KOLPA-584986 format. One line per field, with one value per residue: chain; x, y, z of N, C-alpha, C, CB in turn; residue number from 1. Coordinates in steps of 0.1 Angstrom, whole numbers, plus 5000, padded with zeros to 4 digits. Glycine has a CB too. Layout:
BEGIN
chaine: c(A  ...)
nc1: c(X  ...)
nc2: c(Y  ...)
nc3: c(Z  ...)
cac1: c(X  ...)
cac2: c(Y  ...)
cac3: c(Z  ...)
cc1: c(X  ...)
cc2: c(Y  ...)
cc3: c(Z  ...)
cbc1: c(X  ...)
cbc2: c(Y  ...)
cbc3: c(Z  ...)
num: c(NUM  ...)
//
This chain:
BEGIN
chaine: c(A  A  A  A  A  A  A  A  A  A  A  A  A  A  A  A  A  A  A  A  A  A  A  A  A  A  A  A  A  A  A  A  A  A  A  A  A  A  A  A  A  A  A  A  A  A  A  A  A  A  A  A  A  A  A  A  A  A  A  A  A  A  A  A  A  A  A  A  A  A  A  A  A  A  A  A  A  A  A  A  A  A  A  A  A  A  A  A  A  A  A  A  A  A  A  A  A  A  A  A  A  A  A  A  A  A  A  A  A  A  A  A  A  A  A  A  A  A  A  A  A  A  A  A  A  A  A  A  A  A  A  A  A  A  A  A  A  A  A  A  A  A  A  A  A  A  A  A  A  A  A  A  A  A  A  A  A  A  A  A  A  A  A  A  A  A  A  A  A  A  A  A  A  A  A  A  A  A  A  A  A  A  A  A  A  A  A  A  A  A  A  A  A  A  A  A  A  A  A  A  A  A  A  A  A  A  A  A  A  A  A  A  A  A  A  A  A  A  A  A  A  A  A  A  A  A  A  A  A  A  A  A  A  A  A  A  A  A  A  A  A  A  A  A  A  A  A  A  A  A  A  A  A  A  A  A  A  A  A  A  A  A  A  A  A  A  A  A  A  A  A  A  A  A  A  A  A  A  A  A  A  A  A  A  A  A  A  A  A  A  A  A  A  A  A  A  A  A  A  A  A  A  A  A  A  A  A  A  A  A)
nc1: c(3814  3822  3814  3787  3782  3790  3770  3748  3752  3747  3720  3709  3716  3700  3675  3675  3673  3647  3632  3637  3623  3596  3592  3594  3573  3550  3552  3548  3522  3508  3507  3490  3468  3477  3494  3523  3545  3541  3543  3569  3591  3587  3587  3614  3628  3620  3627  3655  3663  3656  3673  3697  3695  3696  3721  3737  3731  3741  3768  3779  3784  3772  3783  3812  3847  3851  3870  3885  3877  3852  3834  3825  3807  3788  3778  3767  3747  3731  3721  3709  3688  3672  3665  3651  3628  3613  3613  3601  3573  3564  3568  3549  3525  3524  3526  3518  3516  3526  3541  3562  3573  3583  3603  3620  3630  3650  3671  3679  3688  3709  3730  3764  3764  3783  3805  3793  3787  3812  3821  3805  3809  3815  3802  3790  3786  3768  3746  3738  3730  3709  3692  3686  3672  3649  3638  3632  3613  3593  3586  3575  3553  3538  3530  3517  3491  3518  3524  3533  3551  3570  3580  3572  3585  3612  3614  3610  3632  3651  3646  3653  3680  3686  3680  3698  3721  3718  3721  3747  3763  3759  3771  3798  3803  3801  3824  3842  3836  3818  3790  3765  3768  3776  3753  3734  3742  3741  3714  3704  3714  3700  3673  3666  3671  3652  3628  3630  3627  3601  3585  3590  3578  3552  3543  3531  3507  3502  3510  3502  3490  3481  3493  3520  3522  3514  3533  3556  3556  3557  3582  3599  3595  3600  3625  3644  3645  3648  3674  3690  3686  3694  3721  3729  3725  3744  3767  3769  3763  3771  3771  3759  3742  3725  3713  3699  3681  3667  3650  3627  3609  3585  3567  3567  3556  3531  3520  3519  3500  3478  3474  3469  3445  3429  3428  3413  3426  3434  3422  3396  3398  3421  3436  3450  3456  3457  3479  3493  3502  3518  3538  3549  3560  3579  3596  3605  3617  3637  3652  3661  3675  3695  3709  3719  3740  3773  3802  3829  3863  3892  3911  3896  3879  3898  3906  3882  3876  3897  3912  3916  3945  3978)
nc2: c(7252  7264  7245  7247  7272  7267  7251  7267  7287  7276  7270  7296  7308  7294  7301  7329  7329  7317  7338  7358  7348  7347  7374  7385  7372  7382  7408  7407  7398  7421  7434  7422  7432  7447  7449  7430  7439  7466  7474  7468  7487  7510  7495  7486  7510  7522  7502  7501  7528  7528  7509  7522  7545  7532  7520  7544  7555  7536  7538  7526  7534  7531  7546  7546  7541  7515  7486  7472  7444  7443  7457  7442  7422  7441  7452  7429  7423  7446  7445  7420  7423  7442  7428  7404  7415  7422  7399  7379  7387  7386  7359  7347  7357  7343  7316  7296  7306  7285  7269  7287  7291  7265  7263  7285  7277  7260  7277  7286  7261  7256  7270  7268  7243  7232  7225  7205  7186  7179  7166  7144  7117  7114  7108  7131  7147  7130  7129  7155  7158  7140  7151  7176  7167  7157  7180  7194  7175  7178  7205  7204  7187  7203  7223  7213  7211  7216  7242  7249  7268  7285  7311  7320  7300  7306  7331  7323  7306  7326  7341  7322  7321  7347  7346  7327  7342  7363  7351  7340  7363  7379  7362  7364  7392  7391  7377  7397  7413  7433  7430  7441  7469  7468  7455  7473  7495  7484  7479  7505  7515  7499  7507  7532  7521  7501  7516  7529  7507  7499  7521  7521  7497  7499  7525  7556  7554  7538  7549  7559  7573  7556  7531  7537  7540  7515  7499  7510  7502  7475  7473  7476  7452  7433  7438  7454  7441  7413  7415  7422  7400  7378  7384  7383  7355  7345  7351  7331  7306  7285  7295  7275  7263  7284  7288  7263  7265  7287  7276  7270  7289  7287  7269  7285  7309  7299  7292  7318  7329  7313  7320  7347  7346  7334  7355  7373  7390  7382  7366  7342  7317  7304  7274  7244  7211  7177  7163  7187  7195  7173  7176  7201  7193  7174  7191  7209  7191  7179  7202  7213  7191  7188  7212  7208  7191  7183  7196  7176  7173  7188  7168  7145  7149  7149  7122  7109  7117  7108  7094  7061  7041  7047)
nc3: c(3772  3748  3730  3732  3722  3696  3687  3689  3669  3642  3645  3651  3627  3608  3619  3613  3585  3582  3595  3577  3555  3565  3570  3544  3532  3546  3538  3510  3511  3517  3493  3475  3462  3441  3410  3406  3392  3392  3419  3424  3419  3438  3462  3461  3462  3487  3506  3501  3507  3534  3544  3539  3556  3581  3580  3580  3605  3622  3618  3596  3568  3535  3515  3507  3501  3480  3476  3446  3442  3453  3436  3414  3426  3436  3413  3401  3420  3418  3391  3392  3411  3399  3376  3385  3397  3375  3359  3375  3380  3353  3347  3364  3354  3330  3335  3363  3398  3414  3396  3389  3414  3419  3400  3406  3431  3423  3418  3444  3454  3439  3448  3456  3444  3426  3442  3458  3438  3429  3451  3453  3456  3483  3516  3526  3503  3489  3506  3506  3479  3478  3498  3486  3463  3475  3485  3461  3451  3471  3467  3441  3446  3464  3447  3426  3400  3376  3352  3317  3293  3269  3270  3296  3311  3305  3317  3344  3349  3345  3368  3388  3383  3392  3420  3428  3422  3441  3467  3464  3458  3481  3500  3490  3495  3522  3529  3525  3546  3543  3538  3546  3539  3512  3501  3506  3491  3465  3463  3464  3440  3422  3424  3408  3383  3381  3383  3359  3341  3348  3341  3314  3306  3316  3314  3328  3342  3364  3387  3420  3451  3471  3462  3466  3493  3503  3490  3501  3528  3524  3513  3534  3547  3527  3517  3533  3559  3552  3539  3560  3578  3562  3558  3584  3588  3570  3583  3602  3591  3562  3527  3512  3531  3537  3512  3508  3529  3521  3503  3516  3512  3497  3512  3536  3527  3519  3544  3556  3539  3547  3574  3570  3556  3576  3594  3580  3562  3538  3507  3514  3503  3507  3512  3526  3517  3528  3513  3507  3533  3538  3519  3527  3552  3542  3527  3547  3565  3549  3542  3567  3575  3556  3559  3584  3581  3587  3573  3563  3574  3557  3552  3553  3531  3510  3511  3506  3480  3465  3437  3423  3414  3399)
cac1: c(3808  3825  3806  3773  3782  3791  3757  3739  3755  3739  3706  3706  3717  3687  3664  3675  3667  3632  3627  3637  3612  3584  3591  3591  3559  3540  3553  3542  3508  3502  3507  3483  3457  3483  3502  3536  3554  3539  3548  3583  3600  3586  3592  3628  3633  3618  3636  3669  3665  3655  3686  3707  3694  3700  3736  3743  3728  3750  3782  3784  3780  3774  3790  3826  3856  3852  3881  3881  3870  3838  3826  3818  3795  3778  3772  3759  3735  3723  3715  3700  3677  3663  3660  3641  3616  3606  3611  3592  3559  3561  3567  3537  3514  3523  3525  3510  3526  3532  3552  3573  3580  3591  3615  3629  3637  3663  3682  3684  3694  3722  3741  3774  3762  3795  3813  3786  3788  3826  3822  3793  3813  3816  3789  3785  3781  3757  3735  3734  3723  3696  3683  3681  3662  3637  3633  3626  3601  3583  3581  3566  3541  3530  3526  3511  3498  3526  3521  3544  3550  3584  3583  3571  3596  3624  3614  3611  3646  3659  3644  3661  3694  3688  3681  3712  3731  3717  3728  3761  3769  3759  3782  3811  3804  3803  3838  3850  3832  3810  3778  3754  3771  3775  3740  3726  3746  3736  3699  3702  3716  3690  3660  3664  3671  3639  3618  3631  3621  3586  3579  3592  3569  3539  3540  3530  3493  3502  3515  3491  3495  3479  3503  3533  3521  3515  3546  3567  3555  3561  3596  3606  3594  3605  3639  3653  3646  3654  3688  3697  3685  3702  3735  3732  3726  3757  3778  3768  3764  3777  3762  3752  3731  3715  3706  3689  3671  3658  3640  3615  3601  3572  3558  3565  3546  3518  3516  3516  3487  3468  3472  3463  3431  3422  3426  3405  3434  3436  3410  3393  3399  3434  3435  3461  3451  3467  3491  3501  3509  3529  3548  3556  3568  3590  3605  3611  3626  3649  3660  3668  3684  3707  3716  3726  3752  3786  3812  3840  3876  3899  3918  3886  3875  3908  3905  3869  3876  3909  3910  3925  3955  3990)
cac2: c(7265  7267  7236  7252  7283  7261  7245  7278  7295  7272  7272  7310  7310  7289  7310  7342  7326  7316  7351  7365  7343  7352  7389  7388  7366  7392  7420  7405  7397  7435  7439  7413  7439  7454  7442  7428  7448  7480  7477  7465  7499  7517  7486  7486  7523  7524  7493  7505  7540  7525  7502  7533  7553  7523  7519  7556  7557  7527  7541  7517  7541  7524  7555  7545  7537  7501  7480  7467  7431  7445  7463  7432  7418  7452  7453  7417  7424  7456  7440  7408  7428  7448  7418  7395  7423  7423  7386  7371  7389  7382  7345  7344  7360  7333  7302  7299  7309  7273  7265  7296  7288  7253  7266  7294  7270  7255  7287  7285  7248  7256  7277  7258  7230  7227  7218  7193  7177  7174  7157  7135  7103  7113  7107  7145  7151  7122  7133  7168  7156  7133  7161  7186  7161  7156  7194  7196  7167  7184  7217  7200  7182  7214  7233  7206  7208  7226  7246  7252  7279  7287  7325  7319  7292  7313  7341  7316  7302  7338  7344  7313  7326  7359  7343  7321  7353  7371  7344  7339  7376  7383  7355  7370  7404  7388  7374  7410  7420  7444  7425  7451  7481  7465  7452  7486  7503  7478  7481  7519  7516  7492  7514  7540  7512  7494  7526  7531  7496  7498  7532  7517  7486  7502  7539  7563  7554  7530  7556  7564  7575  7543  7521  7540  7538  7500  7494  7515  7493  7462  7474  7474  7438  7424  7441  7458  7431  7401  7417  7421  7387  7369  7387  7377  7341  7342  7352  7320  7293  7287  7299  7263  7261  7295  7285  7252  7270  7296  7268  7269  7301  7283  7265  7296  7319  7293  7294  7332  7331  7307  7329  7359  7342  7332  7368  7381  7399  7377  7358  7331  7304  7298  7261  7234  7198  7167  7163  7199  7194  7163  7183  7210  7185  7169  7202  7214  7181  7178  7215  7214  7180  7191  7223  7204  7182  7189  7193  7169  7181  7188  7155  7135  7151  7144  7107  7105  7120  7104  7084  7049  7040  7054)
cac3: c(3768  3734  3721  3733  3712  3682  3683  3687  3657  3630  3648  3649  3612  3602  3624  3606  3572  3584  3598  3565  3547  3571  3568  3530  3529  3551  3530  3497  3513  3517  3479  3466  3454  3431  3401  3412  3385  3396  3433  3426  3420  3451  3472  3461  3466  3501  3513  3500  3515  3549  3547  3539  3569  3592  3579  3584  3619  3629  3615  3585  3556  3522  3506  3511  3490  3479  3468  3433  3443  3457  3426  3406  3433  3437  3399  3399  3428  3412  3380  3396  3418  3389  3367  3391  3399  3363  3353  3383  3376  3339  3347  3371  3344  3319  3341  3376  3409  3418  3387  3391  3427  3418  3391  3413  3441  3418  3420  3458  3456  3430  3455  3460  3438  3420  3452  3462  3427  3429  3463  3453  3460  3497  3523  3527  3490  3485  3514  3501  3466  3481  3505  3477  3455  3483  3485  3448  3451  3479  3460  3430  3453  3469  3437  3415  3387  3370  3338  3309  3283  3267  3275  3311  3317  3304  3328  3357  3350  3348  3382  3395  3382  3400  3434  3430  3422  3453  3478  3461  3459  3495  3506  3486  3502  3536  3530  3525  3558  3539  3532  3548  3532  3498  3497  3506  3479  3453  3462  3460  3425  3414  3424  3396  3371  3382  3380  3344  3335  3350  3333  3300  3303  3320  3313  3341  3347  3375  3399  3429  3465  3478  3459  3471  3508  3506  3486  3510  3540  3519  3510  3547  3551  3517  3513  3544  3569  3546  3537  3573  3583  3554  3561  3597  3586  3563  3593  3611  3584  3549  3516  3509  3541  3535  3499  3509  3538  3514  3496  3525  3509  3492  3523  3545  3522  3520  3558  3558  3533  3555  3585  3565  3553  3589  3600  3571  3555  3524  3503  3523  3496  3510  3519  3525  3518  3535  3505  3509  3546  3537  3511  3536  3561  3535  3524  3559  3571  3541  3542  3580  3576  3548  3565  3596  3577  3590  3563  3568  3573  3544  3550  3550  3517  3501  3511  3500  3465  3458  3426  3424  3403  3401)
cc1: c(3810  3816  3792  3772  3782  3778  3747  3740  3747  3724  3701  3706  3704  3675  3664  3670  3652  3626  3627  3625  3598  3581  3587  3577  3548  3541  3546  3527  3501  3500  3498  3472  3463  3491  3516  3546  3553  3545  3563  3592  3599  3590  3607  3634  3632  3627  3650  3672  3665  3668  3697  3707  3699  3716  3743  3742  3738  3764  3788  3779  3782  3782  3805  3834  3858  3864  3876  3873  3856  3829  3819  3806  3784  3771  3763  3746  3726  3715  3705  3688  3667  3657  3649  3628  3607  3603  3601  3577  3555  3560  3553  3525  3513  3523  3515  3521  3533  3544  3564  3581  3588  3603  3625  3636  3650  3674  3688  3693  3707  3733  3751  3773  3774  3803  3806  3788  3802  3828  3811  3797  3815  3802  3782  3779  3768  3744  3729  3725  3709  3686  3677  3671  3649  3630  3625  3613  3590  3577  3571  3553  3532  3524  3520  3496  3506  3521  3533  3541  3564  3588  3583  3582  3609  3625  3616  3626  3655  3658  3652  3675  3696  3688  3694  3722  3730  3724  3743  3769  3770  3770  3796  3813  3807  3818  3847  3846  3823  3796  3766  3756  3770  3761  3731  3730  3741  3721  3696  3704  3705  3676  3657  3663  3657  3628  3618  3624  3606  3580  3580  3581  3554  3534  3539  3516  3492  3505  3502  3497  3493  3489  3516  3533  3522  3528  3558  3567  3561  3576  3604  3607  3600  3620  3648  3656  3653  3669  3695  3697  3694  3717  3739  3734  3740  3769  3779  3769  3768  3766  3753  3740  3720  3707  3695  3678  3661  3647  3627  3605  3587  3563  3556  3555  3532  3512  3512  3502  3476  3464  3465  3448  3423  3419  3417  3412  3436  3424  3408  3394  3413  3432  3447  3455  3461  3479  3500  3509  3520  3541  3556  3565  3581  3600  3613  3621  3639  3658  3668  3678  3697  3715  3723  3738  3765  3796  3824  3853  3882  3905  3908  3881  3885  3908  3893  3869  3888  3907  3920  3935  3967  3993)
cc2: c(7267  7258  7241  7263  7278  7256  7257  7286  7290  7273  7286  7313  7306  7297  7323  7340  7325  7329  7359  7361  7348  7366  7392  7383  7376  7404  7418  7403  7411  7440  7431  7420  7447  7445  7441  7437  7462  7484  7475  7477  7506  7508  7486  7499  7525  7515  7497  7518  7537  7518  7513  7541  7545  7522  7532  7559  7547  7528  7531  7522  7532  7533  7556  7541  7522  7497  7474  7453  7432  7451  7454  7426  7428  7453  7441  7418  7435  7451  7429  7413  7434  7438  7409  7402  7424  7408  7378  7374  7384  7366  7340  7346  7349  7319  7303  7300  7296  7268  7274  7293  7275  7255  7275  7287  7263  7264  7287  7272  7247  7263  7267  7244  7224  7220  7205  7182  7171  7164  7147  7121  7102  7112  7121  7149  7143  7126  7146  7166  7150  7143  7171  7180  7160  7170  7197  7188  7173  7197  7214  7195  7193  7223  7226  7210  7220  7230  7250  7262  7284  7301  7325  7311  7299  7324  7335  7312  7314  7342  7335  7317  7338  7356  7336  7332  7361  7364  7343  7352  7381  7375  7360  7383  7402  7384  7386  7418  7432  7441  7435  7463  7479  7462  7465  7494  7498  7480  7496  7521  7510  7499  7523  7531  7505  7504  7528  7520  7495  7509  7528  7506  7490  7516  7545  7562  7546  7537  7562  7565  7562  7533  7524  7538  7523  7495  7498  7506  7479  7462  7471  7459  7428  7426  7444  7447  7418  7403  7415  7407  7377  7371  7381  7362  7337  7343  7340  7307  7296  7291  7287  7261  7272  7292  7274  7257  7279  7289  7266  7281  7297  7279  7277  7306  7313  7294  7308  7335  7325  7315  7341  7357  7341  7345  7377  7391  7395  7369  7345  7317  7298  7285  7252  7220  7189  7165  7175  7199  7184  7169  7193  7204  7179  7180  7207  7204  7180  7190  7216  7202  7183  7202  7220  7195  7190  7185  7187  7177  7179  7174  7145  7136  7146  7129  7103  7107  7115  7093  7072  7049  7049  7064)
cc3: c(3753  3725  3721  3723  3698  3678  3681  3674  3645  3633  3646  3634  3605  3606  3616  3592  3573  3587  3586  3556  3552  3568  3553  3526  3534  3542  3517  3499  3513  3503  3470  3458  3443  3422  3406  3405  3389  3410  3434  3428  3433  3463  3473  3466  3481  3510  3513  3508  3530  3553  3548  3552  3580  3592  3584  3599  3627  3625  3604  3572  3544  3512  3511  3499  3490  3471  3455  3433  3447  3446  3417  3413  3434  3424  3397  3407  3423  3401  3383  3402  3409  3380  3373  3394  3387  3358  3361  3380  3362  3339  3353  3361  3334  3323  3352  3387  3413  3409  3388  3403  3426  3409  3399  3424  3436  3419  3434  3460  3448  3437  3461  3454  3432  3430  3456  3451  3427  3440  3464  3458  3476  3503  3524  3514  3486  3493  3510  3488  3469  3488  3495  3467  3462  3484  3472  3447  3459  3473  3449  3436  3457  3459  3424  3412  3382  3356  3330  3298  3281  3273  3290  3317  3316  3315  3342  3359  3352  3362  3391  3395  3391  3415  3437  3431  3435  3465  3476  3463  3474  3503  3503  3494  3517  3538  3531  3538  3555  3533  3534  3539  3517  3493  3496  3494  3467  3452  3459  3445  3417  3414  3412  3383  3370  3378  3365  3337  3336  3342  3318  3297  3306  3318  3327  3348  3360  3388  3407  3443  3473  3475  3465  3487  3511  3502  3495  3523  3536  3517  3523  3550  3540  3513  3525  3554  3564  3544  3550  3579  3575  3556  3574  3597  3580  3572  3602  3604  3570  3539  3512  3518  3539  3522  3501  3519  3531  3506  3504  3521  3505  3504  3533  3540  3521  3534  3561  3551  3541  3567  3581  3562  3566  3596  3592  3563  3540  3520  3511  3516  3498  3518  3517  3527  3526  3526  3506  3522  3545  3529  3519  3546  3554  3532  3536  3565  3562  3542  3556  3581  3568  3554  3578  3593  3581  3579  3569  3567  3560  3541  3546  3536  3507  3500  3503  3485  3458  3448  3428  3413  3407  3390)
cbc1: c(3815  3840  3807  3770  3794  3802  3752  3740  3769  3743  3703  3716  3729  3685  3666  3689  3674  3629  3636  3650  3612  3584  3604  3601  3557  3544  3568  3548  3505  3512  3520  3476  3449  3493  3502  3541  3552  3524  3541  3588  3597  3572  3587  3633  3625  3603  3634  3673  3654  3643  3690  3705  3679  3694  3740  3736  3714  3745  3790  3778  3787  3761  3783  3827  3870  3839  3889  3893  3877  3837  3834  3828  3799  3785  3783  3767  3739  3732  3725  3708  3681  3671  3671  3647  3619  3614  3624  3595  3556  3572  3578  3535  3517  3536  3539  3500  3518  3522  3546  3568  3570  3582  3611  3621  3628  3660  3677  3673  3685  3719  3736  3774  3751  3803  3815  3771  3785  3836  3823  3786  3826  3824  3790  3796  3791  3760  3739  3746  3731  3698  3691  3693  3667  3640  3644  3635  3604  3589  3593  3573  3544  3539  3537  3511  3488  3541  3510  3550  3540  3587  3574  3557  3597  3626  3600  3602  3650  3654  3629  3659  3697  3676  3668  3715  3728  3702  3722  3763  3762  3745  3781  3811  3791  3794  3842  3847  3844  3818  3774  3753  3785  3784  3733  3730  3762  3739  3693  3711  3730  3688  3659  3674  3682  3636  3621  3645  3627  3583  3587  3606  3573  3537  3526  3533  3484  3511  3524  3479  3487  3465  3504  3537  3508  3504  3549  3564  3541  3554  3600  3599  3580  3597  3639  3647  3633  3647  3690  3690  3670  3699  3738  3721  3715  3758  3777  3756  3749  3783  3770  3761  3736  3722  3716  3696  3677  3666  3645  3619  3607  3573  3564  3579  3550  3519  3526  3527  3487  3473  3485  3470  3429  3430  3440  3395  3447  3449  3411  3379  3397  3443  3422  3473  3448  3460  3488  3491  3499  3523  3543  3545  3560  3585  3597  3600  3619  3645  3651  3657  3678  3703  3707  3716  3751  3792  3815  3842  3885  3909  3925  3874  3872  3922  3905  3858  3875  3919  3911  3917  3949  4002)
cbc2: c(7277  7264  7222  7257  7293  7250  7236  7288  7295  7257  7268  7319  7304  7274  7312  7347  7313  7306  7358  7363  7328  7349  7396  7381  7353  7395  7424  7392  7390  7444  7440  7402  7448  7465  7447  7414  7446  7484  7468  7457  7508  7522  7472  7484  7534  7523  7479  7508  7550  7515  7492  7542  7557  7509  7516  7568  7554  7512  7540  7502  7554  7520  7569  7534  7544  7495  7470  7465  7421  7454  7473  7421  7413  7465  7454  7405  7427  7468  7435  7399  7438  7459  7409  7389  7437  7430  7379  7373  7404  7386  7339  7352  7373  7335  7297  7287  7315  7262  7266  7311  7287  7242  7273  7306  7260  7251  7301  7285  7237  7263  7286  7257  7230  7239  7228  7196  7183  7186  7165  7134  7100  7126  7101  7154  7150  7107  7134  7177  7147  7121  7167  7192  7147  7151  7205  7192  7153  7188  7226  7189  7173  7223  7241  7190  7204  7222  7257  7240  7290  7286  7335  7314  7278  7320  7349  7304  7294  7349  7344  7299  7329  7368  7335  7311  7363  7373  7330  7334  7386  7381  7340  7373  7413  7376  7365  7418  7424  7453  7412  7454  7487  7453  7442  7494  7504  7463  7477  7528  7510  7478  7523  7551  7501  7488  7540  7533  7483  7500  7545  7511  7474  7499  7541  7577  7548  7518  7568  7555  7587  7538  7521  7554  7544  7493  7499  7529  7492  7458  7487  7481  7434  7425  7452  7470  7428  7397  7430  7431  7382  7371  7402  7381  7336  7350  7365  7321  7287  7274  7304  7250  7261  7309  7280  7240  7276  7305  7254  7270  7309  7272  7253  7303  7323  7278  7289  7341  7325  7293  7332  7364  7330  7323  7375  7388  7401  7368  7355  7332  7306  7308  7253  7237  7192  7154  7160  7211  7191  7150  7189  7219  7174  7162  7214  7217  7168  7176  7227  7212  7167  7194  7235  7196  7178  7184  7207  7155  7175  7199  7152  7136  7166  7149  7102  7113  7135  7099  7090  7036  7045  7044)
cbc3: c(3776  3731  3727  3747  3715  3682  3694  3699  3654  3627  3663  3657  3606  3605  3638  3605  3566  3595  3609  3557  3545  3586  3571  3521  3536  3566  3527  3491  3527  3524  3474  3475  3463  3437  3386  3411  3370  3396  3443  3413  3409  3453  3470  3446  3459  3505  3507  3485  3512  3552  3536  3527  3571  3591  3565  3576  3623  3627  3627  3587  3555  3516  3506  3522  3492  3473  3476  3424  3452  3469  3418  3401  3447  3441  3388  3403  3443  3408  3370  3405  3429  3381  3362  3404  3405  3352  3353  3398  3378  3329  3355  3384  3338  3310  3346  3379  3421  3420  3372  3390  3438  3411  3378  3419  3448  3403  3417  3468  3452  3417  3467  3475  3428  3414  3464  3464  3414  3430  3476  3439  3453  3503  3537  3532  3480  3488  3529  3497  3457  3491  3516  3469  3450  3497  3488  3436  3455  3493  3455  3421  3465  3478  3432  3417  3376  3370  3338  3303  3286  3253  3269  3314  3310  3290  3328  3357  3338  3338  3386  3390  3368  3397  3438  3419  3411  3457  3480  3447  3451  3502  3502  3471  3501  3541  3517  3513  3566  3528  3539  3563  3536  3495  3506  3519  3479  3453  3475  3468  3422  3419  3437  3394  3372  3396  3387  3340  3341  3365  3335  3297  3312  3335  3305  3340  3337  3374  3395  3428  3471  3475  3443  3468  3513  3498  3472  3515  3546  3506  3504  3558  3552  3505  3503  3551  3576  3534  3530  3583  3583  3539  3560  3607  3578  3551  3601  3619  3584  3544  3504  3510  3555  3534  3489  3514  3550  3504  3492  3539  3498  3482  3531  3548  3507  3516  3568  3552  3518  3559  3593  3553  3544  3598  3603  3579  3562  3524  3488  3528  3481  3518  3513  3535  3504  3537  3491  3508  3557  3530  3498  3543  3568  3521  3517  3570  3571  3526  3541  3591  3571  3533  3567  3604  3563  3604  3556  3561  3584  3543  3563  3560  3515  3505  3525  3506  3463  3469  3412  3425  3390  3402)
num: c(1  2  3  4  5  6  7  8  9  10  11  12  13  14  15  16  17  18  19  20  21  22  23  24  25  26  27  28  29  30  31  32  33  34  35  36  37  38  39  40  41  42  43  44  45  46  47  48  49  50  51  52  53  54  55  56  57  58  59  60  61  62  63  64  65  66  67  68  69  70  71  72  73  74  75  76  77  78  79  80  81  82  83  84  85  86  87  88  89  90  91  92  93  94  95  96  97  98  99  100  101  102  103  104  105  106  107  108  109  110  111  112  113  114  115  116  117  118  119  120  121  122  123  124  125  126  127  128  129  130  131  132  133  134  135  136  137  138  139  140  141  142  143  144  145  146  147  148  149  150  151  152  153  154  155  156  157  158  159  160  161  162  163  164  165  166  167  168  169  170  171  172  173  174  175  176  177  178  179  180  181  182  183  184  185  186  187  188  189  190  191  192  193  194  195  196  197  198  199  200  201  202  203  204  205  206  207  208  209  210  211  212  213  214  215  216  217  218  219  220  221  222  223  224  225  226  227  228  229  230  231  232  233  234  235  236  237  238  239  240  241  242  243  244  245  246  247  248  249  250  251  252  253  254  255  256  257  258  259  260  261  262  263  264  265  266  267  268  269  270  271  272  273  274  275  276  277  278  279  280  281  282  283  284  285  286  287  288  289  290  291  292  293  294  295  296  297  298  299  300  301  302  303  304  305  306  307  308  309  310)
//
């Protein structure tokens, strides 16, 4: 019975990550007729408020007395959420969506990379490095041709840093047993910061009732549900596994776009060629394979990394 539960936990963890990606993909599909920068602030506000209501209803108030070790992760998540909502649209405007997606996935694959690199001489570390290289190769295949431009690339790398920050910080909050409450509080704090940034960059002409209605619905799908799903995944699998599974975002969003086009909800020019399908299979296979690797025991790691000589 216990071994059955042990097997179900990682499967459930990976399932929660995929559910998070599907939810965010559907949410972003609703906003395709608006500029990403304009919908970012209302999406953030509605998603954060919905999270807050849920936390209050379930007796997990985000308005609590946090210990000092929690405040730095909260500050990091607040700043990272506001930054990526601005950097990502700017990167897409100056490059193309595929190039930005290929760069941002490096952020997900960097979660726990220091530990993997230190253990590169072990079978576990070597397999992780190879699997992550395959994921990067698949992302590049799926999004070819890539485009370059120094400002756009800087924004894309900034977005990659932000997504690395999100997974890392949520993992830290989870270690304190306050991932849901801490993430809710951080998202509430980042909403007014984001509104201020958007008003500074765009003025007030972008505000409309239709935008707020669409962005509100998208906020539930792109923020509230993904936060809950990601935190549920982190309670079942490691940050490393969540990070590599998040690299499925590009193929999952491509599939969401394909379904949306088939249903008449998105432009009908959404197509996936044979190389695209091959890239999706490569990414999915490598991501699931790497996230299935069992980390060896501490003793095995010490033997594997022991240097020769006296």
